[in-house]
N, C-alpha and C positions, 0 to 999 in steps of 0.2 A: 161143574167140572169142565163142561165144554168151553165155557168162557175162559177158564184158567188155562186150558190147553191151547186155545187160540192165542192168548197173550204170549205164552211160551214160544209158540211157533213164530209169531211176529218178531219177538226179541231175537230169536236165533237167526232168522232170515236177515234181519236188520244188521246184526253183528257180522254175518258172513258177507253182506254187501259192502260194509265198511272196510272189511279186511281186503276184499277183492279190489275195491276202489283204490286203496293205498298201494296195493301190489302193482296194479296196472299204471296208476298215475304217478307213483313215486319210486317204488323199489326197482321195477324193470328199467325205466329210463336212466335212473341213477347208476345202477350196477353195470348196465350195458355201456353207457358212455364212459364210466370210470375205467372199465377194463380196456376199452379202445384207446383212451388217452394214455393209460399206463403203458400199454404195449408200444404205443407210438413215441413214448418218451416225452410227452408234452406236459412238462411239470406245471407250468403256470396255469394252463387250462384245467388241469386236474384239480389244483388247489381252488381255483375259482368255481369250478363245478360243485365241489363238496361244500364250499362256503354258501353258495346259492341254495343248495338243497337243505343245508343245515338251518338256514334262516326260514325257509319254507316250512320245515318240520316244526320249528319253534312257533310259527304263526298258526299252524293248524293243530298244535299240541300233539304231534306224532312223535312220541319218545323213541320208538323203535327206529324211526327215520334218522334221528340224531345218532343212534348207536351205529347204524350203517355208515354214516359219514366218519365217525371215529375209527371204525374198522378199516375203511378205505385208506385213511391217512396213516394209520398204524402200519398197514401193509407197505405203503410208500416209504415210510421211514426204515422198514426192514431192509429194503433194497439199497437204501443209502447208508446202511449200517449205523443208523442213529437209534440205537436200541433203547436208550433211556427215554427218548420221546415216545417211542413205540409203546413202552410199558405204561406210560401215563395215559395214552389214548386207549389202550386195551382196558385199563382199570375203569375208565369212564364208561366204556361200552358194556363192560361186565356188570356194572351196577345197574344200568338201565335194563339189560336183558334178564336180570335176576327175576323181574316181575313180568317178563314177556311170555306170551302163549304161542309165539310164532317160532316154530321149529326150524324154518328155513333160515331165519336170522341167527338163531343159535348155532346152526350148522356152519354158517358162514364165519361166525366168531371162532368156534372151536377149530375149524380148518386153518384159518390164518394164524391163530394163536399157537397151534401146533407147529407151524412153520417157524414162528418166532422162537419157540423153545429149541427147535432143531438147530437154528443158527447159533444158539448159545451152547450147543453141544449137549443139550439135555434130551437125549434120544428117547428115553423111556417116557418122559413127560410129553414129548411130541407125539409119540405113538398113542398115548392115553387120550390126548385131546382130539386127535384125528379119529380115533375109534368112537369117541363121544359124538363127533360131527356125523359120522356114519349112522349112529343110532338115532340121532335127531332127524336126519333126512329120510329115514325109512318111514317116519310117521307123517310125511307130507304127500300131497297130491302131485302128479306129474305136471311139470311146467318147464319153460325154458330156463328159469332161474335154477330149478332143481337139477336139470340136466347139466348146466354149467358147474354147479357146485359139486355134483357127483363126480364129474370129470376131475376136478381139482382134488377131491378127497381120495379117489383111487390113485391118482398120480403121486400124491404125497405119501400115501400108504405104501406104494411100491418102493419109494426112496427109503422109508423107515425100515422096511423089510430087508433092504440091501445092507443097512447098517447092522442088522441082526443076523446077517449071513444066511437068510432064508431065501435062497435063489428062486425056488419054485413059486413061493408066495409072491415074490417081487414081480416075476414075469406075469403071473396070473392077474395082478392088479394093473400092470402096464397094459395088458390086453383088454381089460375092462375099461380102462380110460380111453383106449384107442377106439372102441366102439362108439364113444360119445364125442369124438374129436374129428374134425375135417381139416385141421390146419397143418398137419404134419408134425406137430409138436410131439405127439405120443410115439410115432415111428422113430423120430430123432432120439428120444429118450431111450427107447429100446435098443437102437443101434449103439448108442453111447455105452449102455450097460453090457451088451454082447461084446463090443470091442474090448472092454476091460477084461473079458474072459477069453480074448484071443481068437474068437470065432469070426474071422475077417469076412468070409463069404456071406454069412447071415447078416453081419453088420452092414455090408454093402447093400444088401437087398432092402433093408429098412431105411437106411439113409437116402437111398435112391428114391424110394417112395415119398419120403419127407420132402426132398428137394423138388420132386415133380409137382407136388401140391403147392409148394412155395412159388414155383415159377408160374403155375396156372393162376394163382391168386395174386401174383405180382406184389407180394408183401415186402416191406422194408422196415419192419418193426422189430420188437424184441424177439419174436418167434424166428424171424429171418436171421437175426443176429445169432441165435442159438444154433439153428440148422447149418448156417454157413461155417460156424466155428467147428462144429462136430464133423462136418464134411471135410474141412481142412485137416483135422486131426486124423481122420481115417486115411486120407491121401498121404499124410506125413508118415503114418505107420506102415503104409503099403509101398513107400519109396517113390510115390508119384509127386515129386517135389514142385514141379511147375504148377500142377493142379492145386496142390496144397497152398502155395503162395497166392494164387488167384483167389481161392476161397477165403483165406485170412485177410487179404486186402479188401474183399467185399465186406467182411465183418467189420473192418476198421471204418469203412465208409458209413455203414449203418450205425456203428457205435457213436459217430460224431452227432447223429440226429437224436439218438436215444440216451445219451450219456447222463443227462440231468436226472434221469430216474434209474438207469442201470449203470450207475457209476462204478460199481464193484467189478463189472465185467471187463473193463479195458485192460486190466493187468493180465488177465488170462490170455487175451489175444497177443499182447506183447510177449508173453512167455512162450506161446506157441511159435511166434516168428523167430524168437531167439533160438529155440530148439531147431527150427527149420534151417536157419543160416549156419548154425553149428554143424549140422549134418552135411550141408553143402559146402562147408569150409569157407564161408564168406565171413571172415573174422570181423571186419569193420561193421557190417550190418548186424552180426550177432552181438557185438559189444554195444551197438547203439540201442538195440531192443532190450538187452539185459539192463542197461542203464535206465531206459524208459520204464521197464517192468519194475525195477527197484524203486524208482521215484513214485510210480503210481501206487505201488504197494504201501509205501511209507507215508504217502500224502495224507494229511489230516483233514483236508477239505473244510478248513475253519470258515472260510468265507461262505461256502455253500451251506454249512450247518447253521451259521448265523442267520442266513436268509430263511432257511426252513423254520428255525425257531421263531422268527418274526411272523412268518406266514401262519404258523400254528397258534399264535398267541390268543387269537379269538376263540380257539377251540379249547384252550387250557386255562383261560382266565378264571373260570369258576373253581378250578382246583385250588388256586391260591386263596380265593374267597372262602372256600370250604375249610381250608387249613386254619385261617384266622378264626372262623367260627368255632372250630374244634378247640383251638387254643383258649379262646374265651370260656368255653364250656369247662375245660380242664381247670382253669383258674377258679371258676365258681365252685366246682366240685371240691377243690382243695380247701377253699374258704369255708364252705358249709361243713366239710368233714372235720375241720379244726374246731369249729363252733360246736358241732355235735359231740366231739370227744370231750370238750371242756364242760359241757352241761351234764354229760353222762359219766363223768370221771369216777363217781362213786360206785358205778357198776363195772368194777374192774374185770369181772369174769367175761363181760361182753367185749371189753377192749382186747382181752387176751384172745378171745375167739376170732375177733376181726384181724388181729395180727397174724394169727395162724393162717387164716384164709389168704391174707396178703402175701405171706411167705410162699404159699403154694402157687399163687399167681406169678410171683417173681421167678419162681423156679421154671414155670412154663415159659415165661418171657425170656428167661436165660437160655432155655433150650432152643427157642425160636431164633434168638439172636445168634446163637452158635451155628444153627443151620444156615442162617443168612450169610454169616461170615464165610462158611464153607463154600456157599454158592459164589460169593465174591472172589474167593481164592481161585475157584475153578475157572471163572470167567477171565481172571487176570492171567492164569497159566495159558488158556486157550489163545488169548490175544498175543502173548509173548511168543508162543509157538508159531502163530501165523506170521509174525514179523521176523521169524528166525533170529530172535534176540539172544545174544550171548548170555544174558541173565536168566534165561528160561530154566536151565538146570538148577541154578542156585535157589530160585523160588520154588521149584518142584521139590527139592530136597526138604525145604521147610514145610511144605504141605503134605508130603508123603515120606517122612523120615524112615519108617519101617520098611517101605518098599525098596528103597535104595540099599538099605542095610542088608536085606535078605538077598538082593541081587549079588552083592559083594560076598556074601557068605557062600553062595553057590559057586561064584568064580571071582576071586579077588583081583584077577588080572583084567577085568573089564575096563575099557578106556572111557573117558568122559563122553566121547562121541557116541559110544555104544549105550551108555547110560541115558544120554539124551534121546536116542532112538527108542529105547525101551519106554522112556517116559511118554513119548508121543503115542506109542502103541497103547500105553496104559490109559491115555485120554481118548482112545478109540478113533484116532485119526486114520483114515484109509490110506492105502499105499499111494493113491493118486494125489491126495492132499499133502502127504509128507514130501512127495516128489516136487510138488508145486512150491511149498513153503521153503524147502531147503535147496531149491534150484538144482535138482539132479534129475536124472532120467528115471522113469518108472522101473526099468530093469535094474537100476542100481539099488533101489529100495528093496526089490525082491532078493537081491544078492545079500543085502544087509540082514534081511530076515533070516536067510539061510545060515549066515555066520552066527547070528545071535542064538538061533536054535541050537547050533552045534556047541557054542560056549556054555549055554545053560542046560544042556542035555535034555532038550524038550523033544519028546517022541514025535515022529512024523505024523501020526494020526491025531495028535493033540492040537487043538486050535490055539495059536500063540496068544490071541487076545484073552481067551478064557484062562490060560495058564497065568498070565500076568495079572488078571483080575483077582485071582485067588491067592496071589502071592503075599499080600499084606493083610 
């Protein structure tokens, strides 16, 4: 028995040393350098870093290491709105981590995958995956990786609570994230959220703290981009137009350095400058930035996406190989099935049983296909809304025919612009998003909400989102 226990202890110690060795020699440097390069907007260096570590993981047969590389690159593609490539990379990481015992790695996956679903407007899924990340990280020992992951989990959790209109829970998670953050990012996020609720004094306190940390650390990365933009938006709302212009111009300078990774951010700065110059009645500048905003918003980034796809090829080549193997397996299965049916033709009762099972499988596949088609329809509608495409309402009516019909039953005099507005609320776009996509002021969106409430006889105490959710 003593010998047996000794062997067990040796095995456990050995396994723990191996885990620690990979964590210190692989996980920590990879994740630390990846985040630094991501925030700096250094696209080429980030790609090369993950390629180098992927090759190292392959040499030492560290499958979890490969998964971390896939997750890093999936996160990069989210920022570039290349969602199809992100999904491929997430699928590969998920297959590896299915057999993993490392809860830190799983927490990293669920946290970033939650963000991916949030970008696709699947808020419930995002909330679910982030909660799973929190459950995983609770089972890990304290470390720098755990601290960084916990910060991101709390931050994303706060954003998801905002979508669910749970203000107290959102602020609670923002404060939890703040305790783990010394960059100013959390204070900036809190300021942005408070500003949306028109508490300008508190918003200024938090954005000032964020900017103080930014100046002290002399950052010019993605965090600096975010802080300067929110600072500018605060000044704009407070009527301090010169200060707002200076902050937005600083954002543009940082944006030039970080744009290869934070490509989606440029259009928001242009829109803020457009709003600033409209308020100060500088029509030529307002028109210039309106045009720049529209071009940035509609830009397809084909050349950039082509480059990304080439860079990612080494990470996704085995997907194609796997597909070919799967295809060959299917062909063999079909061949063997036909041969089997020929030989066992006299046993008709077995064939009938097999056909029944097959019909059940087809029914399940049909339901899955239907669900997939619904997701595709949802994604198409979200993209059309973001582009303020005139075809949005037409496609929406096809996807939600009963919803539009019931709206018109309540009030037949609703105009197309009001139906479009209701459709965007049905998709749970926030007032800030609607204002951004339709190129109007936040105040205008609130006025539209009031008019729609009046036309649809929605009681003041009833949440307009819940009312529209239960309409069809």
